PDB file of N, CA, C and O in Angstrom:
ATOM      1  N   UNK A   1      27.098 -24.596   3.717  1.00  0.00           N
ATOM      2  CA  UNK A   1      26.158 -25.704   3.647  1.00  0.00           C
ATOM      3  C   UNK A   1      25.208 -25.571   4.671  1.00  0.00           C
ATOM      4  O   UNK A   1      24.096 -25.587   4.145  1.00  0.00           O
ATOM      5  N   UNK A   2      25.101 -25.406   6.293  1.00  0.00           N
ATOM      6  CA  UNK A   2      24.448 -25.614   7.289  1.00  0.00           C
ATOM      7  C   UNK A   2      23.638 -24.721   7.346  1.00  0.00           C
ATOM      8  O   UNK A   2      22.601 -24.934   7.975  1.00  0.00           O
ATOM      9  N   UNK A   3      23.950 -22.832   6.404  1.00  0.00           N
ATOM     10  CA  UNK A   3      22.727 -21.919   6.155  1.00  0.00           C
ATOM     11  C   UNK A   3      21.860 -22.622   4.844  1.00  0.00           C
ATOM     12  O   UNK A   3      20.755 -22.199   4.507  1.00  0.00           O
ATOM     13  N   UNK A   4      22.460 -23.614   4.257  1.00  0.00           N
ATOM     14  CA  UNK A   4      21.793 -23.522   3.031  1.00  0.00           C
ATOM     15  C   UNK A   4      20.636 -24.751   3.099  1.00  0.00           C
ATOM     16  O   UNK A   4      19.695 -24.854   2.313  1.00  0.00           O
ATOM     17  N   UNK A   5      20.982 -25.822   4.430  1.00  0.00           N
ATOM     18  CA  UNK A   5      19.685 -26.407   4.851  1.00  0.00           C
ATOM     19  C   UNK A   5      18.897 -25.898   5.304  1.00  0.00           C
ATOM     20  O   UNK A   5      17.697 -26.006   5.049  1.00  0.00           O
ATOM     21  N   UNK A   6      19.568 -25.033   6.310  1.00  0.00           N
ATOM     22  CA  UNK A   6      18.235 -24.474   6.737  1.00  0.00           C
ATOM     23  C   UNK A   6      17.219 -23.457   6.656  1.00  0.00           C
ATOM     24  O   UNK A   6      16.316 -23.189   7.448  1.00  0.00           O
ATOM     25  N   UNK A   7      17.667 -22.717   5.076  1.00  0.00           N
ATOM     26  CA  UNK A   7      17.105 -22.022   4.060  1.00  0.00           C
ATOM     27  C   UNK A   7      15.983 -23.169   3.372  1.00  0.00           C
ATOM     28  O   UNK A   7      14.795 -23.372   3.121  1.00  0.00           O
ATOM     29  N   UNK A   8      17.036 -23.595   3.308  1.00  0.00           N
ATOM     30  CA  UNK A   8      16.140 -24.840   2.566  1.00  0.00           C
ATOM     31  C   UNK A   8      14.555 -25.275   3.226  1.00  0.00           C
ATOM     32  O   UNK A   8      13.456 -25.200   2.676  1.00  0.00           O
ATOM     33  N   UNK A   9      14.831 -25.641   4.289  1.00  0.00           N
ATOM     34  CA  UNK A   9      13.922 -26.473   5.678  1.00  0.00           C
ATOM     35  C   UNK A   9      12.838 -25.329   5.582  1.00  0.00           C
ATOM     36  O   UNK A   9      11.642 -25.565   5.411  1.00  0.00           O
ATOM     37  N   UNK A  10      13.530 -23.705   5.745  1.00  0.00           N
ATOM     38  CA  UNK A  10      12.551 -22.921   5.756  1.00  0.00           C
ATOM     39  C   UNK A  10      11.476 -22.483   4.802  1.00  0.00           C
ATOM     40  O   UNK A  10      10.408 -21.905   5.001  1.00  0.00           O
ATOM     41  N   UNK A  11      12.044 -22.912   3.737  1.00  0.00           N
ATOM     42  CA  UNK A  11      11.254 -22.573   2.349  1.00  0.00           C
ATOM     43  C   UNK A  11      10.543 -24.080   2.214  1.00  0.00           C
ATOM     44  O   UNK A  11       9.960 -24.157   1.133  1.00  0.00           O
ATOM     45  N   UNK A  12      10.461 -24.961   2.791  1.00  0.00           N
ATOM     46  CA  UNK A  12       9.672 -25.796   2.385  1.00  0.00           C
ATOM     47  C   UNK A  12       8.766 -25.660   3.714  1.00  0.00           C
ATOM     48  O   UNK A  12       7.680 -26.197   3.494  1.00  0.00           O
ATOM     49  N   UNK A  13       8.823 -25.246   4.724  1.00  0.00           N
ATOM     50  CA  UNK A  13       7.711 -25.390   5.454  1.00  0.00           C
ATOM     51  C   UNK A  13       6.905 -23.973   5.298  1.00  0.00           C
ATOM     52  O   UNK A  13       5.920 -23.830   6.022  1.00  0.00           O
ATOM     53  N   UNK A  14       7.209 -23.071   4.529  1.00  0.00           N
ATOM     54  CA  UNK A  14       6.702 -22.278   3.966  1.00  0.00           C
ATOM     55  C   UNK A  14       5.168 -22.856   2.961  1.00  0.00           C
ATOM     56  O   UNK A  14       3.944 -22.744   3.044  1.00  0.00           O
ATOM     57  N   UNK A  15       6.180 -23.500   2.043  1.00  0.00           N
ATOM     58  CA  UNK A  15       5.443 -24.513   0.946  1.00  0.00           C
ATOM     59  C   UNK A  15       4.136 -25.249   1.443  1.00  0.00           C
ATOM     60  O   UNK A  15       2.965 -25.199   1.069  1.00  0.00           O
ATOM     61  N   UNK A  16       4.997 -26.163   2.736  1.00  0.00           N
ATOM     62  CA  UNK A  16       3.885 -26.912   2.954  1.00  0.00           C
ATOM     63  C   UNK A  16       2.733 -26.380   3.861  1.00  0.00           C
ATOM     64  O   UNK A  16       1.673 -26.990   3.997  1.00  0.00           O
ATOM     65  N   UNK A  17       3.061 -25.038   4.552  1.00  0.00           N
ATOM     66  CA  UNK A  17       1.923 -24.356   4.870  1.00  0.00           C
ATOM     67  C   UNK A  17       1.111 -23.921   4.072  1.00  0.00           C
ATOM     68  O   UNK A  17       0.032 -23.728   4.632  1.00  0.00           O
ATOM     69  N   UNK A  18       1.105 -23.689   3.104  1.00  0.00           N
ATOM     70  CA  UNK A  18       0.467 -23.171   1.591  1.00  0.00           C
ATOM     71  C   UNK A  18       0.118 -24.714   1.179  1.00  0.00           C
ATOM     72  O   UNK A  18       0.082 -24.533  -0.038  1.00  0.00           O
ATOM     73  N   UNK A  19      -0.045 -25.518   1.273  1.00  0.00           N
ATOM     74  CA  UNK A  19      -0.253 -26.767   0.731  1.00  0.00           C
ATOM     75  C   UNK A  19      -1.452 -27.117   1.953  1.00  0.00           C
ATOM     76  O   UNK A  19      -2.583 -27.583   1.819  1.00  0.00           O
ATOM     77  N   UNK A  20      -0.987 -26.851   2.719  1.00  0.00           N
ATOM     78  CA  UNK A  20      -2.324 -27.777   3.987  1.00  0.00           C
ATOM     79  C   UNK A  20      -3.421 -26.485   3.859  1.00  0.00           C
ATOM     80  O   UNK A  20      -4.592 -26.861   3.818  1.00  0.00           O
ATOM     81  N   UNK A  21      -3.176 -24.780   3.779  1.00  0.00           N
ATOM     82  CA  UNK A  21      -3.938 -24.133   3.594  1.00  0.00           C
ATOM     83  C   UNK A  21      -4.672 -23.782   2.458  1.00  0.00           C
ATOM     84  O   UNK A  21      -5.546 -22.915   2.464  1.00  0.00           O
ATOM     85  N   UNK A  22      -4.234 -24.637   1.182  1.00  0.00           N
ATOM     86  CA  UNK A  22      -5.062 -24.483  -0.073  1.00  0.00           C
ATOM     87  C   UNK A  22      -6.218 -25.650   0.300  1.00  0.00           C
ATOM     88  O   UNK A  22      -7.231 -25.496  -0.383  1.00  0.00           O
ATOM     89  N   UNK A  23      -6.270 -26.516   1.016  1.00  0.00           N
ATOM     90  CA  UNK A  23      -7.104 -27.770   1.025  1.00  0.00           C
ATOM     91  C   UNK A  23      -8.234 -27.214   1.621  1.00  0.00           C
ATOM     92  O   UNK A  23      -8.312 -26.213   2.333  1.00  0.00           O
ATOM     93  N   UNK A  24      -9.420 -28.265   1.105  1.00  0.00           N
ATOM     94  CA  UNK A  24     -10.445 -27.835   1.695  1.00  0.00           C
ATOM     95  C   UNK A  24     -10.836 -28.537   3.081  1.00  0.00           C
ATOM     96  O   UNK A  24     -10.576 -29.738   3.010  1.00  0.00           O
ATOM     97  N   UNK A  25     -11.265 -28.247   4.064  1.00  0.00           N
ATOM     98  CA  UNK A  25     -10.883 -28.776   5.729  1.00  0.00           C
ATOM     99  C   UNK A  25     -12.058 -30.239   5.390  1.00  0.00           C
ATOM    100  O   UNK A  25     -11.993 -31.252   6.086  1.00  0.00           O
ATOM    101  N   UNK A  26     -12.928 -30.116   4.392  1.00  0.00           N
ATOM    102  CA  UNK A  26     -14.088 -31.271   4.360  1.00  0.00           C
ATOM    103  C   UNK A  26     -13.920 -32.219   2.988  1.00  0.00           C
ATOM    104  O   UNK A  26     -14.729 -33.050   2.575  1.00  0.00           O
ATOM    105  N   UNK A  27     -12.653 -31.855   2.415  1.00  0.00           N
ATOM    106  CA  UNK A  27     -12.178 -32.840   1.695  1.00  0.00           C
ATOM    107  C   UNK A  27     -12.829 -32.641   0.119  1.00  0.00           C
ATOM    108  O   UNK A  27     -13.199 -33.540  -0.636  1.00  0.00           O
ATOM    109  N   UNK A  28     -12.838 -31.723  -0.032  1.00  0.00           N
ATOM    110  CA  UNK A  28     -13.853 -31.176  -1.277  1.00  0.00           C
ATOM    111  C   UNK A  28     -12.885 -30.708  -2.520  1.00  0.00           C
ATOM    112  O   UNK A  28     -13.295 -30.423  -3.645  1.00  0.00           O
ATOM    113  N   UNK A  29     -11.381 -30.685  -2.043  1.00  0.00           N
ATOM    114  CA  UNK A  29     -10.763 -30.452  -3.441  1.00  0.00           C
ATOM    115  C   UNK A  29      -9.985 -29.100  -2.740  1.00  0.00           C
ATOM    116  O   UNK A  29      -9.797 -28.820  -1.556  1.00  0.00           O
ATOM    117  N   UNK A  30      -9.603 -28.360  -4.048  1.00  0.00           N
ATOM    118  CA  UNK A  30      -9.369 -27.043  -3.932  1.00  0.00           C
ATOM    119  C   UNK A  30      -9.836 -26.059  -3.686  1.00  0.00           C
ATOM    120  O   UNK A  30     -10.407 -25.578  -4.665  1.00  0.00           O
ATOM    121  N   UNK A  31      -9.908 -25.264  -2.506  1.00  0.00           N
ATOM    122  CA  UNK A  31     -10.685 -24.320  -1.950  1.00  0.00           C
ATOM    123  C   UNK A  31     -10.938 -22.882  -3.228  1.00  0.00           C
ATOM    124  O   UNK A  31     -10.050 -22.479  -3.980  1.00  0.00           O
ATOM    125  N   UNK A  32     -12.090 -22.443  -3.178  1.00  0.00           N
ATOM    126  CA  UNK A  32     -12.305 -21.510  -4.039  1.00  0.00           C
ATOM    127  C   UNK A  32     -11.719 -20.358  -4.563  1.00  0.00           C
ATOM    128  O   UNK A  32     -11.616 -20.051  -5.750  1.00  0.00           O
ATOM    129  N   UNK A  33     -11.395 -19.832  -3.713  1.00  0.00           N
ATOM    130  CA  UNK A  33     -10.376 -18.838  -3.394  1.00  0.00           C
ATOM    131  C   UNK A  33      -9.219 -18.462  -4.255  1.00  0.00           C
ATOM    132  O   UNK A  33      -8.812 -17.367  -4.643  1.00  0.00           O
ATOM    133  N   UNK A  34      -8.667 -20.096  -4.507  1.00  0.00           N
ATOM    134  CA  UNK A  34      -7.382 -20.188  -5.094  1.00  0.00           C
ATOM    135  C   UNK A  34      -7.851 -20.689  -6.670  1.00  0.00           C
ATOM    136  O   UNK A  34      -7.172 -21.191  -7.566  1.00  0.00           O
ATOM    137  N   UNK A  35      -8.807 -20.457  -6.633  1.00  0.00           N
ATOM    138  CA  UNK A  35      -9.244 -20.997  -8.326  1.00  0.00           C
ATOM    139  C   UNK A  35      -9.743 -22.132  -8.140  1.00  0.00           C
ATOM    140  O   UNK A  35      -9.506 -22.880  -9.088  1.00  0.00           O
ATOM    141  N   UNK A  36     -10.555 -22.765  -7.027  1.00  0.00           N
ATOM    142  CA  UNK A  36     -10.900 -24.135  -6.852  1.00  0.00           C
ATOM    143  C   UNK A  36     -11.861 -24.685  -7.894  1.00  0.00           C
ATOM    144  O   UNK A  36     -11.861 -25.838  -8.324  1.00  0.00           O
ATOM    145  N   UNK A  37     -12.909 -23.419  -8.335  1.00  0.00           N
ATOM    146  CA  UNK A  37     -13.887 -23.723  -9.264  1.00  0.00           C
ATOM    147  C   UNK A  37     -13.112 -24.207 -11.005  1.00  0.00           C
ATOM    148  O   UNK A  37     -13.375 -25.271 -11.566  1.00  0.00           O
ATOM    149  N   UNK A  38     -12.338 -23.332 -11.471  1.00  0.00           N
ATOM    150  CA  UNK A  38     -11.357 -23.907 -12.773  1.00  0.00           C
ATOM    151  C   UNK A  38     -10.913 -24.771 -12.729  1.00  0.00           C
ATOM    152  O   UNK A  38     -10.880 -25.476 -13.737  1.00  0.00           O
ATOM    153  N   UNK A  39     -10.396 -25.137 -11.672  1.00  0.00           N
ATOM    154  CA  UNK A  39      -9.223 -26.502 -11.285  1.00  0.00           C
ATOM    155  C   UNK A  39      -9.745 -27.821 -11.402  1.00  0.00           C
ATOM    156  O   UNK A  39      -9.132 -28.854 -11.671  1.00  0.00           O
ATOM    157  N   UNK A  40     -11.507 -27.579 -11.056  1.00  0.00           N
ATOM    158  CA  UNK A  40     -12.513 -28.570 -11.039  1.00  0.00           C
ATOM    159  C   UNK A  40     -12.489 -28.995 -12.161  1.00  0.00           C
ATOM    160  O   UNK A  40     -11.869 -29.997 -12.521  1.00  0.00           O
ATOM    161  N   UNK A  41     -13.376 -28.054 -13.066  1.00  0.00           N
ATOM    162  CA  UNK A  41     -13.528 -28.206 -14.863  1.00  0.00           C
ATOM    163  C   UNK A  41     -11.965 -28.896 -14.853  1.00  0.00           C
ATOM    164  O   UNK A  41     -11.864 -30.121 -14.785  1.00  0.00           O
ATOM    165  N   UNK A  42     -11.318 -28.432 -14.892  1.00  0.00           N
ATOM    166  CA  UNK A  42     -10.102 -28.268 -16.051  1.00  0.00           C
ATOM    167  C   UNK A  42      -9.565 -30.258 -15.736  1.00  0.00           C
ATOM    168  O   UNK A  42      -9.499 -31.141 -16.591  1.00  0.00           O
ATOM    169  N   UNK A  43      -9.266 -30.371 -14.165  1.00  0.00           N
ATOM    170  CA  UNK A  43      -8.706 -31.822 -13.708  1.00  0.00           C
ATOM    171  C   UNK A  43      -9.995 -32.375 -13.210  1.00  0.00           C
ATOM    172  O   UNK A  43     -10.199 -33.426 -13.817  1.00  0.00           O
ATOM    173  N   UNK A  44     -10.966 -32.116 -12.355  1.00  0.00           N
ATOM    174  CA  UNK A  44     -11.929 -33.005 -11.935  1.00  0.00           C
ATOM    175  C   UNK A  44     -12.072 -32.773 -10.671  1.00  0.00           C
ATOM    176  O   UNK A  44     -10.940 -32.404 -10.357  1.00  0.00           O
ATOM    177  N   UNK A  45     -12.711 -32.741  -9.726  1.00  0.00           N
ATOM    178  CA  UNK A  45     -12.265 -32.894  -8.026  1.00  0.00           C
ATOM    179  C   UNK A  45     -11.590 -33.438  -7.858  1.00  0.00           C
ATOM    180  O   UNK A  45     -10.542 -32.852  -7.586  1.00  0.00           O
ATOM    181  N   UNK A  46     -11.536 -35.150  -7.856  1.00  0.00           N
ATOM    182  CA  UNK A  46     -10.487 -36.301  -7.537  1.00  0.00           C
ATOM    183  C   UNK A  46      -9.157 -35.848  -7.942  1.00  0.00           C
ATOM    184  O   UNK A  46      -8.144 -35.852  -7.243  1.00  0.00           O
ATOM    185  N   UNK A  47      -9.276 -35.456  -9.153  1.00  0.00           N
ATOM    186  CA  UNK A  47      -7.721 -35.230  -9.461  1.00  0.00           C
ATOM    187  C   UNK A  47      -7.115 -34.173  -8.771  1.00  0.00           C
ATOM    188  O   UNK A  47      -5.930 -34.231  -8.442  1.00  0.00           O
ATOM    189  N   UNK A  48      -8.027 -32.948  -8.458  1.00  0.00           N
ATOM    190  CA  UNK A  48      -7.463 -31.795  -8.184  1.00  0.00           C
ATOM    191  C   UNK A  48      -7.108 -31.959  -6.605  1.00  0.00           C
ATOM    192  O   UNK A  48      -6.179 -31.460  -5.969  1.00  0.00           O
ATOM    193  N   UNK A  49      -8.274 -32.922  -6.134  1.00  0.00           N
ATOM    194  CA  UNK A  49      -7.491 -33.420  -4.409  1.00  0.00           C
ATOM    195  C   UNK A  49      -6.444 -34.255  -4.109  1.00  0.00           C
ATOM    196  O   UNK A  49      -5.672 -34.098  -3.163  1.00  0.00           O
ATOM    197  N   UNK A  50      -6.412 -35.497  -5.238  1.00  0.00           N
ATOM    198  CA  UNK A  50      -5.181 -36.215  -5.184  1.00  0.00           C
ATOM    199  C   UNK A  50      -3.991 -35.223  -5.511  1.00  0.00           C
ATOM    200  O   UNK A  50      -2.978 -35.514  -4.875  1.00  0.00           O
ATOM    201  N   UNK A  51      -3.883 -34.336  -6.183  1.00  0.00           N
ATOM    202  CA  UNK A  51      -2.469 -33.822  -6.883  1.00  0.00           C
ATOM    203  C   UNK A  51      -2.152 -32.743  -5.211  1.00  0.00           C
ATOM    204  O   UNK A  51      -1.069 -32.907  -4.649  1.00  0.00           O
ATOM    205  N   UNK A  52      -3.095 -31.821  -4.655  1.00  0.00           N
ATOM    206  CA  UNK A  52      -2.761 -31.234  -3.377  1.00  0.00           C
ATOM    207  C   UNK A  52      -2.310 -32.201  -2.436  1.00  0.00           C
ATOM    208  O   UNK A  52      -1.423 -31.909  -1.633  1.00  0.00           O
ATOM    209  N   UNK A  53      -2.971 -33.605  -2.469  1.00  0.00           N
ATOM    210  CA  UNK A  53      -2.684 -34.442  -1.183  1.00  0.00           C
ATOM    211  C   UNK A  53      -1.133 -35.046  -1.374  1.00  0.00           C
ATOM    212  O   UNK A  53      -0.486 -35.544  -0.453  1.00  0.00           O
ATOM    213  N   UNK A  54      -0.680 -34.906  -2.720  1.00  0.00           N
ATOM    214  CA  UNK A  54       0.563 -35.658  -3.272  1.00  0.00           C
ATOM    215  C   UNK A  54       1.636 -34.430  -2.754  1.00  0.00           C
ATOM    216  O   UNK A  54       2.759 -34.636  -2.296  1.00  0.00           O
ATOM    217  N   UNK A  55       1.163 -33.460  -2.897  1.00  0.00           N
ATOM    218  CA  UNK A  55       2.290 -32.159  -2.853  1.00  0.00           C
ATOM    219  C   UNK A  55       2.144 -32.019  -1.445  1.00  0.00           C
ATOM    220  O   UNK A  55       3.211 -31.712  -0.913  1.00  0.00           O
ATOM    221  N   UNK A  56       1.000 -32.162  -0.507  1.00  0.00           N
ATOM    222  CA  UNK A  56       1.456 -31.987   1.240  1.00  0.00           C
ATOM    223  C   UNK A  56       2.148 -33.542   1.561  1.00  0.00           C
ATOM    224  O   UNK A  56       3.090 -33.468   2.351  1.00  0.00           O
ATOM    225  N   UNK A  57       1.932 -34.486   1.231  1.00  0.00           N
ATOM    226  CA  UNK A  57       3.012 -35.687   1.575  1.00  0.00           C
ATOM    227  C   UNK A  57       3.817 -35.436   1.216  1.00  0.00           C
ATOM    228  O   UNK A  57       4.384 -34.918   2.178  1.00  0.00           O
ATOM    229  N   UNK A  58       4.786 -35.353  -0.006  1.00  0.00           N
ATOM    230  CA  UNK A  58       5.541 -34.977  -0.607  1.00  0.00           C
ATOM    231  C   UNK A  58       6.505 -33.936   0.325  1.00  0.00           C
ATOM    232  O   UNK A  58       7.595 -34.311   0.758  1.00  0.00           O
ATOM    233  N   UNK A  59       5.985 -32.641   0.565  1.00  0.00           N
ATOM    234  CA  UNK A  59       6.634 -31.673   1.194  1.00  0.00           C
ATOM    235  C   UNK A  59       6.881 -31.999   2.753  1.00  0.00           C
ATOM    236  O   UNK A  59       7.944 -31.692   3.293  1.00  0.00           O
ATOM    237  N   UNK A  60       5.929 -32.580   3.380  1.00  0.00           N
ATOM    238  CA  UNK A  60       5.673 -33.440   4.619  1.00  0.00           C
ATOM    239  C   UNK A  60       7.429 -34.211   4.618  1.00  0.00           C
ATOM    240  O   UNK A  60       8.350 -33.594   5.153  1.00  0.00           O
ATOM    241  N   UNK A  61       7.663 -35.582   3.952  1.00  0.00           N
ATOM    242  CA  UNK A  61       8.638 -36.758   3.831  1.00  0.00           C
ATOM    243  C   UNK A  61       9.896 -35.511   3.398  1.00  0.00           C
ATOM    244  O   UNK A  61      11.023 -35.713   3.849  1.00  0.00           O
ATOM    245  N   UNK A  62       9.726 -34.587   2.763  1.00  0.00           N
ATOM    246  CA  UNK A  62      11.267 -34.101   2.201  1.00  0.00           C
ATOM    247  C   UNK A  62      11.342 -33.026   3.421  1.00  0.00           C
ATOM    248  O   UNK A  62      12.452 -32.499   3.497  1.00  0.00           O
ATOM    249  N   UNK A  63      10.323 -32.553   4.471  1.00  0.00           N
ATOM    250  CA  UNK A  63      10.699 -31.658   5.516  1.00  0.00           C
ATOM    251  C   UNK A  63      11.533 -32.807   6.547  1.00  0.00           C
ATOM    252  O   UNK A  63      12.716 -32.667   6.857  1.00  0.00           O
ATOM    253  N   UNK A  64      10.550 -34.113   7.064  1.00  0.00           N
ATOM    254  CA  UNK A  64      11.265 -34.825   7.696  1.00  0.00           C
ATOM    255  C   UNK A  64      12.788 -35.425   7.306  1.00  0.00           C
ATOM    256  O   UNK A  64      13.647 -35.749   8.126  1.00  0.00           O
ATOM    257  N   UNK A  65      12.891 -35.484   5.974  1.00  0.00           N
ATOM    258  CA  UNK A  65      14.211 -35.665   5.528  1.00  0.00           C
ATOM    259  C   UNK A  65      15.210 -34.847   5.869  1.00  0.00           C
ATOM    260  O   UNK A  65      15.861 -35.128   6.875  1.00  0.00           O
ATOM    261  N   UNK A  66      15.473 -33.883   5.239  1.00  0.00           N
ATOM    262  CA  UNK A  66      15.775 -32.405   5.675  1.00  0.00           C
ATOM    263  C   UNK A  66      16.112 -32.149   7.285  1.00  0.00           C
ATOM    264  O   UNK A  66      17.250 -31.851   7.646  1.00  0.00           O
ATOM    265  N   UNK A  67      15.304 -32.257   7.959  1.00  0.00           N
ATOM    266  CA  UNK A  67      15.475 -32.273   9.123  1.00  0.00           C
ATOM    267  C   UNK A  67      16.733 -33.374   9.847  1.00  0.00           C
ATOM    268  O   UNK A  67      17.681 -33.055  10.565  1.00  0.00           O
ATOM    269  N   UNK A  68      16.341 -34.695   9.372  1.00  0.00           N
ATOM    270  CA  UNK A  68      17.114 -35.662   9.639  1.00  0.00           C
ATOM    271  C   UNK A  68      18.735 -35.338   9.267  1.00  0.00           C
ATOM    272  O   UNK A  68      19.656 -35.648  10.023  1.00  0.00           O
ATOM    273  N   UNK A  69      18.876 -34.804   8.243  1.00  0.00           N
ATOM    274  CA  UNK A  69      19.992 -34.914   7.656  1.00  0.00           C
ATOM    275  C   UNK A  69      20.832 -33.378   8.276  1.00  0.00           C
ATOM    276  O   UNK A  69      21.983 -33.289   8.704  1.00  0.00           O
ATOM    277  N   UNK A  70      20.082 -32.595   8.174  1.00  0.00           N
ATOM    278  CA  UNK A  70      20.607 -31.273   8.983  1.00  0.00           C
ATOM    279  C   UNK A  70      21.085 -31.569  10.326  1.00  0.00           C
ATOM    280  O   UNK A  70      22.171 -31.083  10.642  1.00  0.00           O
ATOM    281  N   UNK A  71      20.215 -32.556  11.492  1.00  0.00           N
ATOM    282  CA  UNK A  71      20.736 -33.162  12.452  1.00  0.00           C
ATOM    283  C   UNK A  71      21.970 -33.822  12.347  1.00  0.00           C
ATOM    284  O   UNK A  71      22.939 -33.433  12.998  1.00  0.00           O
ATOM    285  N   UNK A  72      22.033 -34.903  11.493  1.00  0.00           N
ATOM    286  CA  UNK A  72      23.542 -35.379  11.341  1.00  0.00           C
ATOM    287  C   UNK A  72      24.444 -34.354  11.116  1.00  0.00           C
ATOM    288  O   UNK A  72      25.448 -34.274  11.824  1.00  0.00           O
ATOM    289  N   UNK A  73      24.180 -33.380  10.033  1.00  0.00           N
ATOM    290  CA  UNK A  73      25.362 -32.723   9.672  1.00  0.00           C
ATOM    291  C   UNK A  73      25.691 -32.149  10.821  1.00  0.00           C
ATOM    292  O   UNK A  73      26.877 -32.444  10.963  1.00  0.00           O
ATOM    293  N   UNK A  74      25.275 -31.349  11.952  1.00  0.00           N
ATOM    294  CA  UNK A  74      25.877 -30.634  12.723  1.00  0.00           C
ATOM    295  C   UNK A  74      26.239 -31.636  13.940  1.00  0.00           C
ATOM    296  O   UNK A  74      27.256 -31.382  14.585  1.00  0.00           O
ATOM    297  N   UNK A  75      25.544 -32.637  14.249  1.00  0.00           N
ATOM    298  CA  UNK A  75      26.402 -33.641  15.237  1.00  0.00           C
ATOM    299  C   UNK A  75      27.585 -34.143  14.466  1.00  0.00           C
ATOM    300  O   UNK A  75      28.457 -34.465  15.272  1.00  0.00           O
ATOM    301  N   UNK A  76      27.954 -34.334  13.262  1.00  0.00           N
ATOM    302  CA  UNK A  76      29.009 -34.835  12.774  1.00  0.00           C
ATOM    303  C   UNK A  76      30.305 -33.474  12.803  1.00  0.00           C
ATOM    304  O   UNK A  76      31.504 -33.743  12.870  1.00  0.00           O
ATOM    305  N   UNK A  77      29.734 -31.948  12.734  1.00  0.00           N
ATOM    306  CA  UNK A  77      30.190 -31.320  12.579  1.00  0.00           C
ATOM    307  C   UNK A  77      31.261 -31.104  13.958  1.00  0.00           C
ATOM    308  O   UNK A  77      32.490 -31.039  13.964  1.00  0.00           O
ATOM    309  N   UNK A  78      30.231 -31.017  15.158  1.00  0.00           N
ATOM    310  CA  UNK A  78      30.854 -30.389  16.585  1.00  0.00           C
ATOM    311  C   UNK A  78      30.649 -31.646  17.413  1.00  0.00           C
ATOM    312  O   UNK A  78      30.073 -31.558  18.497  1.00  0.00           O
ATOM    313  N   UNK A  79      31.129 -32.911  16.916  1.00  0.00           N
ATOM    314  CA  UNK A  79      31.024 -33.928  17.937  1.00  0.00           C
ATOM    315  C   UNK A  79      32.352 -33.893  19.084  1.00  0.00           C
ATOM    316  O   UNK A  79      32.324 -34.156  20.287  1.00  0.00           O
ATOM    317  N   UNK A  80      33.351 -33.522  18.334  1.00  0.00           N
ATOM    318  CA  UNK A  80      34.674 -33.337  19.481  1.00  0.00           C
ATOM    319  C   UNK A  80      34.917 -32.374  20.201  1.00  0.00           C
ATOM    320  O   UNK A  80      36.001 -32.307  20.781  1.00  0.00           O
ATOM    321  N   UNK A  81      33.827 -31.265  20.350  1.00  0.00           N
ATOM    322  CA  UNK A  81      34.077 -30.012  20.930  1.00  0.00           C
ATOM    323  C   UNK A  81      33.252 -30.026  22.231  1.00  0.00           C
ATOM    324  O   UNK A  81      33.141 -28.931  22.781  1.00  0.00           O
ATOM    325  N   UNK A  82      32.768 -30.884  22.706  1.00  0.00           N
ATOM    326  CA  UNK A  82      32.088 -31.052  24.095  1.00  0.00           C
ATOM    327  C   UNK A  82      32.760 -30.991  25.173  1.00  0.00           C
ATOM    328  O   UNK A  82      33.438 -31.898  25.655  1.00  0.00           O
ATOM    329  N   UNK A  83      32.570 -29.731  25.666  1.00  0.00           N
ATOM    330  CA  UNK A  83      32.773 -29.410  27.441  1.00  0.00           C
ATOM    331  C   UNK A  83      32.283 -30.412  28.485  1.00  0.00           C
ATOM    332  O   UNK A  83      31.059 -30.539  28.460  1.00  0.00           O
ATOM    333  N   UNK A  84      32.901 -31.141  29.376  1.00  0.00           N
ATOM    334  CA  UNK A  84      32.160 -31.773  30.388  1.00  0.00           C
ATOM    335  C   UNK A  84      31.855 -30.711  31.342  1.00  0.00           C
ATOM    336  O   UNK A  84      32.612 -29.755  31.512  1.00  0.00           O
ATOM    337  N   UNK A  85      30.641 -30.883  32.030  1.00  0.00           N
ATOM    338  CA  UNK A  85      29.777 -30.058  32.742  1.00  0.00           C
ATOM    339  C   UNK A  85      30.568 -29.691  34.133  1.00  0.00           C
ATOM    340  O   UNK A  85      30.389 -28.730  34.881  1.00  0.00           O
ATOM    341  N   UNK A  86      31.464 -30.730  34.228  1.00  0.00           N
ATOM    342  CA  UNK A  86      32.224 -30.443  36.005  1.00  0.00           C
ATOM    343  C   UNK A  86      33.203 -29.550  35.631  1.00  0.00           C
ATOM    344  O   UNK A  86      33.598 -29.010  36.665  1.00  0.00           O
ATOM    345  N   UNK A  87      33.851 -29.080  34.580  1.00  0.00           N
ATOM    346  CA  UNK A  87      35.171 -28.353  34.383  1.00  0.00           C
ATOM    347  C   UNK A  87      34.702 -27.228  34.253  1.00  0.00           C
ATOM    348  O   UNK A  87      35.477 -26.282  34.108  1.00  0.00           O
ATOM    349  N   UNK A  88      33.500 -27.058  34.267  1.00  0.00           N
ATOM    350  CA  UNK A  88      33.100 -25.410  34.134  1.00  0.00           C
ATOM    351  C   UNK A  88      32.713 -25.236  35.634  1.00  0.00           C
ATOM    352  O   UNK A  88      31.625 -25.781  35.451  1.00  0.00           O
ATOM    353  N   UNK A  89      32.696 -25.059  36.418  1.00  0.00           N
ATOM    354  CA  UNK A  89      32.209 -24.578  37.935  1.00  0.00           C
ATOM    355  C   UNK A  89      33.875 -24.609  38.776  1.00  0.00           C
ATOM    356  O   UNK A  89      33.973 -24.305  39.965  1.00  0.00           O
TER     357      UNK A  89
END
């Protein structure tokens, strides 16, 4: 299960990077290299910008939640197996 969560986090990270890179740095909508002109004609500039922004926020929230859940899973799985530092010396 932990491996599945790690792969899912990696997938969300790659999708989040793509969503951030597609955005125009000046807030003008989808970049023209990824079909920005066609999507601006089909959806309108404001709707395409809102869609990419919502996808970015959704992926960021999903990444945050997945990291917290994975941390709780790891913490609950190995909670009783800690070795004190004094016994190692």
